[in-house]
C-alpha positions as CSV (number, residue, x, y, z in Angstrom):
1,M,-32.2,-21.7,-104.4
2,R,-29.7,-19.2,-105.8
3,S,-28.0,-20.1,-109.1
4,S,-26.1,-18.1,-111.6
5,E,-27.6,-17.7,-115.1
6,F,-24.5,-16.1,-116.6
7,W,-22.4,-19.2,-117.2
8,K,-21.6,-19.8,-120.9
9,D,-18.4,-21.8,-120.7
10,Y,-19.7,-24.2,-118.0
11,E,-22.9,-26.3,-118.2
12,L,-24.3,-29.0,-116.0
13,I,-25.8,-31.1,-118.7
14,D,-27.2,-34.0,-116.7
15,A,-26.9,-35.7,-113.3
16,S,-27.7,-39.3,-112.5
17,D,-26.7,-42.2,-110.1
18,G,-24.1,-40.2,-108.2
19,E,-22.5,-38.5,-111.2
20,R,-22.5,-35.2,-113.0
21,L,-22.2,-34.8,-116.8
22,E,-20.5,-31.4,-117.3
23,R,-19.2,-29.2,-120.1
24,W,-16.1,-27.1,-119.3
25,G,-15.6,-25.0,-122.4
26,D,-15.3,-27.7,-125.1
27,V,-14.4,-30.5,-122.7
28,I,-17.0,-33.0,-121.4
29,L,-16.3,-34.4,-117.9
30,I,-18.1,-36.9,-115.7
31,R,-17.5,-36.4,-112.0
32,P,-19.0,-38.0,-108.9
33,D,-21.4,-36.0,-106.7
34,P,-22.9,-37.5,-103.5
35,Q,-26.0,-35.2,-103.8
36,V,-27.1,-37.0,-107.0
37,I,-29.2,-39.7,-105.2
38,W,-31.5,-40.3,-108.1
39,N,-31.0,-42.8,-110.9
40,T,-32.5,-41.5,-114.2
41,E,-32.1,-42.7,-117.7
42,R,-29.0,-41.3,-119.3
43,K,-30.5,-40.3,-122.6
44,N,-27.9,-37.6,-123.5
45,P,-25.3,-39.2,-125.9
46,L,-22.5,-37.2,-124.2
47,W,-22.6,-39.7,-121.3
48,R,-21.1,-42.1,-123.8
49,S,-18.7,-39.7,-125.5
50,A,-17.1,-37.7,-122.6
51,H,-13.5,-36.8,-122.6
52,A,-12.8,-38.1,-119.1
53,R,-14.4,-39.6,-116.0
54,Y,-13.3,-39.5,-112.4
55,H,-13.6,-42.8,-110.6
56,R,-13.5,-42.9,-106.8
57,S,-11.4,-45.6,-105.1
58,N,-12.8,-47.7,-102.3
59,T,-9.6,-46.9,-100.3
60,G,-9.9,-43.2,-100.7
61,G,-9.2,-40.7,-103.5
62,G,-9.5,-41.9,-107.0
63,K,-8.3,-41.2,-110.5
64,W,-9.3,-39.9,-113.9
65,Q,-10.0,-42.3,-116.8
66,I,-9.1,-40.4,-120.0
67,Y,-11.2,-41.4,-123.1
68,K,-10.1,-38.5,-125.4
69,K,-7.0,-36.3,-125.3
70,I,-7.5,-33.2,-123.1
71,P,-5.0,-30.4,-122.3
72,Q,-3.3,-30.3,-118.9
73,S,-5.1,-27.0,-118.4
74,W,-7.5,-24.7,-120.3
75,S,-9.4,-21.5,-119.7
76,V,-13.1,-20.9,-119.1
77,K,-14.7,-17.5,-118.9
78,Y,-17.3,-16.3,-116.5
79,R,-18.5,-12.8,-117.4
80,D,-15.2,-10.8,-117.2
81,L,-13.3,-13.5,-115.3
82,T,-10.9,-15.8,-117.1
83,L,-10.2,-19.0,-115.0
84,N,-7.7,-21.8,-115.6
85,V,-9.2,-25.3,-115.3
86,K,-7.1,-28.4,-114.5
87,P,-8.4,-31.9,-113.7
88,M,-7.0,-32.6,-110.2
89,G,-6.3,-35.8,-108.3
90,F,-9.4,-35.4,-106.1
91,K,-12.1,-34.9,-108.8
92,H,-11.9,-31.1,-108.7
93,T,-11.1,-28.7,-111.6
94,G,-10.1,-25.6,-109.7
95,V,-13.5,-23.9,-110.1
96,F,-16.7,-24.4,-108.2
97,P,-19.2,-23.0,-110.7
98,E,-22.1,-22.8,-108.2
99,Q,-20.0,-20.2,-106.3
100,A,-20.5,-17.7,-109.2
101,V,-23.6,-16.4,-107.4
102,N,-21.5,-15.4,-104.5
103,W,-18.8,-13.8,-106.6
104,D,-21.5,-11.7,-108.2
105,Y,-23.1,-10.9,-104.9
106,A,-19.9,-9.7,-103.4
107,A,-19.0,-7.7,-106.5
108,D,-22.4,-5.9,-106.4
109,L,-22.0,-5.0,-102.7
110,I,-18.5,-3.6,-103.4
111,K,-19.7,-1.6,-106.4
112,G,-22.7,-0.3,-104.4
113,S,-20.6,0.9,-101.5
114,D,-20.0,4.6,-100.8
115,R,-16.4,3.9,-100.0
116,P,-13.5,1.6,-101.0
117,L,-13.7,-1.7,-99.2
118,N,-10.9,-3.9,-97.9
119,V,-11.9,-7.5,-98.3
120,L,-10.5,-10.6,-96.5
121,N,-11.0,-13.8,-98.6
122,L,-10.4,-16.9,-96.3
123,F,-10.0,-20.4,-97.8
124,G,-9.5,-18.4,-101.0
125,Y,-8.7,-21.5,-103.1
126,T,-7.9,-20.6,-106.8
127,G,-9.0,-17.0,-106.4
128,C,-12.3,-16.7,-108.2
129,A,-14.0,-14.6,-105.5
130,T,-10.8,-12.6,-105.0
131,I,-10.6,-11.7,-108.7
132,S,-14.3,-10.7,-108.8
133,C,-13.8,-8.4,-105.8
134,L,-10.7,-6.9,-107.4
135,K,-12.6,-6.2,-110.6
136,A,-15.3,-4.5,-108.6
137,G,-12.8,-2.1,-107.0
138,A,-12.0,-3.6,-103.6
139,A,-8.5,-4.3,-102.1
140,V,-8.3,-8.0,-101.2
141,C,-6.2,-10.1,-98.9
142,H,-6.4,-13.7,-100.2
143,V,-5.5,-16.5,-97.7
144,D,-5.2,-20.2,-98.3
145,A,-3.1,-22.9,-96.6
146,S,-2.0,-24.4,-99.9
147,K,0.9,-22.8,-101.7
148,G,-0.2,-24.5,-104.9
149,M,-3.7,-23.1,-104.7
150,V,-2.3,-19.6,-104.1
151,G,-0.1,-20.0,-107.1
152,W,-3.1,-21.0,-109.2
153,A,-5.0,-18.0,-107.9
154,K,-2.2,-15.8,-109.1
155,E,-2.4,-17.4,-112.5
156,N,-6.1,-16.7,-112.6
157,A,-5.5,-13.1,-111.6
158,A,-3.0,-12.7,-114.4
159,S,-5.4,-14.3,-116.9
160,S,-8.2,-12.0,-115.8
161,G,-6.0,-8.9,-116.0
162,V,-6.0,-7.9,-112.3
163,S,-2.4,-8.7,-111.2
164,D,-1.8,-5.0,-110.8
165,K,-4.7,-4.5,-108.4
166,P,-4.3,-4.1,-104.6
167,V,-4.1,-7.7,-103.5
168,R,-2.0,-9.6,-100.9
169,W,-1.4,-13.3,-101.5
170,I,-1.0,-15.2,-98.2
171,V,-0.1,-18.9,-97.7
172,D,-1.1,-19.7,-94.1
173,D,-3.6,-21.4,-91.9
174,C,-6.6,-19.1,-91.9
175,G,-7.3,-19.2,-88.2
176,K,-3.7,-18.4,-87.3
177,F,-3.5,-15.6,-89.9
178,V,-6.7,-14.0,-88.6
179,A,-5.4,-14.1,-85.0
180,R,-2.2,-12.4,-86.0
181,E,-4.1,-9.7,-87.9
182,I,-6.2,-9.0,-84.8
183,R,-3.0,-8.6,-82.8
184,R,-1.5,-6.3,-85.5
185,G,-4.6,-4.1,-85.3
186,R,-5.4,-4.7,-89.0
187,R,-9.1,-4.7,-89.8
188,Y,-11.3,-5.5,-92.8
189,D,-14.6,-4.1,-94.1
190,A,-15.8,-7.5,-95.5
191,I,-15.0,-11.2,-95.1
192,I,-15.6,-14.1,-97.5
193,M,-15.3,-17.6,-96.0
194,D,-15.6,-20.7,-98.1
195,P,-14.2,-23.4,-95.8
196,P,-14.1,-27.1,-96.6
197,S,-16.2,-29.7,-94.7
198,Y,-12.9,-31.3,-93.7
199,G,-9.3,-30.5,-94.3
200,R,-5.7,-30.2,-93.0
201,G,-3.6,-27.1,-92.6
202,P,0.1,-26.8,-93.6
203,S,1.3,-28.2,-90.3
204,G,-1.3,-31.0,-90.1
205,E,-4.0,-28.9,-88.3
206,I,-7.3,-30.7,-88.7
207,W,-10.4,-28.7,-89.8
208,K,-13.9,-30.1,-89.3
209,F,-16.6,-27.6,-90.2
210,E,-19.3,-28.5,-87.7
211,D,-16.8,-28.7,-84.8
212,Q,-14.9,-25.5,-85.5
213,I,-17.0,-23.1,-87.5
214,Y,-18.5,-21.3,-84.5
215,S,-15.2,-20.5,-82.9
216,F,-13.7,-19.6,-86.3
217,V,-16.5,-17.1,-87.1
218,E,-16.3,-15.7,-83.6
219,L,-12.6,-15.1,-84.2
220,C,-13.2,-13.5,-87.6
221,A,-15.7,-11.1,-86.1
222,G,-12.8,-9.6,-84.3
223,V,-11.0,-8.6,-87.5
224,L,-13.9,-6.7,-88.9
225,S,-13.7,-2.9,-89.0
226,D,-15.9,-0.6,-86.9
227,D,-18.2,-0.2,-89.9
228,P,-18.2,-3.4,-91.9
229,A,-20.1,-4.0,-95.1
230,F,-20.7,-7.7,-95.4
231,V,-19.8,-11.2,-94.4
232,I,-20.3,-14.3,-96.7
233,L,-20.1,-17.8,-95.2
234,N,-20.4,-20.8,-97.4
235,S,-20.9,-24.4,-96.4
236,Y,-20.6,-27.7,-98.3
237,T,-21.2,-29.8,-95.3
238,T,-23.9,-32.4,-96.0
239,G,-26.9,-32.3,-93.6
240,L,-26.2,-28.7,-92.4
241,S,-29.0,-26.4,-93.4
242,A,-28.6,-22.9,-94.7
243,S,-30.5,-21.7,-91.6
244,A,-27.8,-23.1,-89.3
245,T,-25.2,-20.8,-90.9
246,E,-27.7,-17.9,-90.9
247,Y,-28.2,-18.5,-87.1
248,L,-24.4,-18.4,-86.7
249,L,-24.0,-15.0,-88.4
250,S,-27.0,-13.6,-86.5
251,L,-25.4,-14.5,-83.2
252,L,-21.8,-13.4,-84.0
253,V,-22.1,-10.6,-86.5
254,Q,-25.6,-9.1,-86.6
255,K,-25.9,-8.9,-82.8
256,R,-22.8,-6.7,-82.7
257,F,-23.2,-4.7,-85.9
258,G,-26.9,-4.7,-86.7
259,G,-27.9,-5.1,-90.4
260,K,-29.5,-8.3,-91.7
261,V,-28.7,-11.9,-92.4
262,T,-30.1,-14.0,-95.2
263,S,-29.4,-17.6,-96.2
264,D,-30.2,-20.0,-99.0
265,E,-29.1,-23.1,-100.9
266,I,-26.9,-22.5,-103.9
267,G,-27.0,-24.8,-106.9
268,L,-26.6,-25.4,-110.6
269,H,-29.2,-25.5,-113.3
270,C,-29.4,-28.9,-115.1
271,T,-30.2,-28.4,-118.8
272,E,-31.4,-31.9,-119.4
273,T,-34.1,-31.9,-116.7
274,G,-34.6,-28.2,-116.0
275,L,-34.1,-28.9,-112.3
276,Y,-31.5,-27.5,-109.9
277,L,-28.7,-29.6,-108.3
278,P,-28.0,-28.4,-104.7
279,C,-24.4,-27.6,-104.1
280,G,-24.2,-26.2,-100.6
281,A,-25.6,-23.3,-98.6
282,T,-24.6,-19.7,-98.1
283,A,-25.4,-17.2,-95.3
284,I,-24.8,-13.5,-95.9
285,W,-24.7,-10.7,-93.4
286,Q,-24.8,-7.1,-94.8
287,K,-25.1,-3.8,-93.1
């Protein structure tokens, strides 16, 4: 399992009975996590003194229960990134900390390239991967269907000091955008894809990972340049192994461009137990 050891402002303190105990800067949050299928004794006193806890509703969604006053938003740092955190209506905070290993991997490939790279970040969310690529020296096209998320990504770019870097911010359905880029003849040297398991586009388009990811990656292969550098595909879909996404990139990217494909689970180190919480799987193709 791949996990970043560079976090200082984020910590997975403990995990038990479907919940995570986390530190975001100085704020302690308890959030649900379906991967936490064990029920261990909650010895850490922070379980009883957290700032807020997210409760799921039986009818869908949920809400935060606030125990101690917390700001509407605050910043956390990851290496040279400054990211704005906000507790959202569906348990999220705007940062997926396990993805830091992929931000670093992309940045290292960009820095190690013998030429400037043009990166397409699809399902770009709040821009953490985009900012990491910009800092590494790439030009980035950031695409997300949510206007609010793209606005948040711009905030993070400003906080991290990369607003002046070569970046395009696009609010659009990712599939429709890629299809138009292909028709326009625009190509990219690298693609990062972090799609949700399930979601809806701006016009009500339904996205279900296991039903649509093959055709989506097949489409994206058509927007790669003649000499691409890497493709990163992440999956949060429960029950779908890392090897399945590796197989996908092998068929649709490696077969055409050569290179190699690797895959693994990504996760977070739990300080209370020393174990690692699985948080998804990533497949990476690189030339």
